[in-house]
Each structure stands twice: as C-alpha cells, then as structure tokens.
C-alpha positions as CSV (number, residue, x, y, z in Angstrom):
1,M,32.6,-38.8,18.5
2,L,34.4,-40.6,15.5
3,F,36.4,-43.6,16.3
4,L,39.5,-44.1,13.8
5,G,42.6,-46.1,14.0
6,L,44.5,-49.2,13.2
7,D,43.3,-53.0,13.9
8,A,45.7,-55.8,14.8
9,S,46.0,-56.8,11.1
10,I,47.8,-53.3,10.7
11,V,49.7,-53.2,13.8
12,Y,51.8,-56.0,15.6
13,E,55.3,-56.7,16.5
14,A,56.5,-58.4,13.7
15,L,55.3,-55.7,11.3
16,D,57.0,-52.5,10.0
17,R,54.4,-50.1,8.5
18,V,55.4,-48.2,5.5
19,S,53.5,-45.3,6.4
20,L,52.2,-43.5,9.7
21,E,49.1,-42.2,7.8
22,L,45.7,-43.7,8.9
23,P,44.8,-46.2,6.5
24,G,41.9,-46.5,4.0
25,G,41.0,-42.9,4.0
26,Q,40.3,-42.4,7.5
27,A,41.4,-38.8,7.8
28,A,39.5,-37.9,4.7
29,L,36.4,-39.5,5.8
30,A,36.9,-37.7,9.5
31,L,37.3,-34.1,7.7
32,R,34.1,-34.8,5.6
33,V,32.2,-36.0,8.5
34,A,33.6,-33.0,10.7
35,A,32.6,-30.4,7.9
36,A,29.1,-31.9,7.8
37,A,28.7,-31.8,11.8
38,K,26.9,-29.0,13.3
39,R,29.8,-28.7,16.1
40,P,33.3,-29.8,16.5
41,V,33.8,-33.5,16.3
42,T,36.0,-35.5,18.6
43,V,38.2,-37.8,17.1
44,V,39.1,-41.0,19.1
45,L,42.3,-42.7,17.9
46,V,42.4,-46.7,18.7
47,N,45.7,-48.0,17.5
48,G,48.7,-49.9,19.0
49,G,51.3,-47.4,17.4
50,L,51.8,-43.9,16.4
51,V,49.6,-42.2,13.5
52,A,49.8,-38.8,11.7
53,V,47.3,-36.7,12.5
54,R,48.1,-33.2,11.3
55,E,45.2,-32.9,8.9
56,L,43.0,-33.5,11.9
57,K,44.8,-31.4,14.2
58,D,44.8,-28.5,11.6
59,S,41.2,-28.8,11.2
60,D,38.9,-26.1,13.0
61,Q,35.9,-28.6,12.5
62,V,37.9,-31.2,14.9
63,G,37.3,-30.1,18.5
64,A,39.6,-32.9,20.2
65,I,41.7,-35.8,19.5
66,V,41.7,-38.6,22.1
67,E,44.4,-41.1,21.9
68,A,42.8,-44.2,23.3
69,F,45.5,-46.9,22.1
70,M,44.0,-50.6,21.8
71,H,41.9,-50.6,25.1
72,S,40.4,-53.5,26.8
73,Q,36.8,-54.7,26.6
74,V,35.8,-51.7,28.9
75,G,38.0,-49.2,27.0
76,G,35.0,-47.9,25.0
77,A,32.9,-47.2,27.8
78,A,36.0,-45.4,29.6
79,V,36.5,-43.3,26.5
80,G,32.9,-42.2,26.4
81,Q,32.4,-41.3,30.0
C-alpha cells in the first residue's frame, strides 16, 4: 500500500487550490514505486478534496485506488483491514 494525498495545509475551507494534481510529485513517485514492485500496488488517497489520478488509473502496475478521505484516528487501521 502506498498512501498519497493532501494534508490540512493544502485543503481547508478558505483555500482555493490552483490544481487538482497530487502535489510534490506524488503521482510520479507512485508510478516509480509501482514499476519497481513485484505485484500491483494499492494506492490509498488521504485528502479532503478532489485529486486527479488519471496517471495512476491508467497504470497496469497500480492494482487499486482506495479513496480514504481525511479519516479519524482509527482510519488507518480501517483502511488496512
């Protein structure tokens, strides 16, 4: 599992984002990790708003994309199960 997304410094009610892309080269990182993995990678998105994931969706090395949104303290355990 590879966790990607947006944190509270990027997504909050008073802020308009200029892009829907994952920041900081996260999509490129995910594709590199997926290419190096021995089996398809599951990408978990943790965010409070929309993100563009076409590159990940179109990759044969990404087996699943799970949208977890911004979860609570036990959200990580719930996603893992």
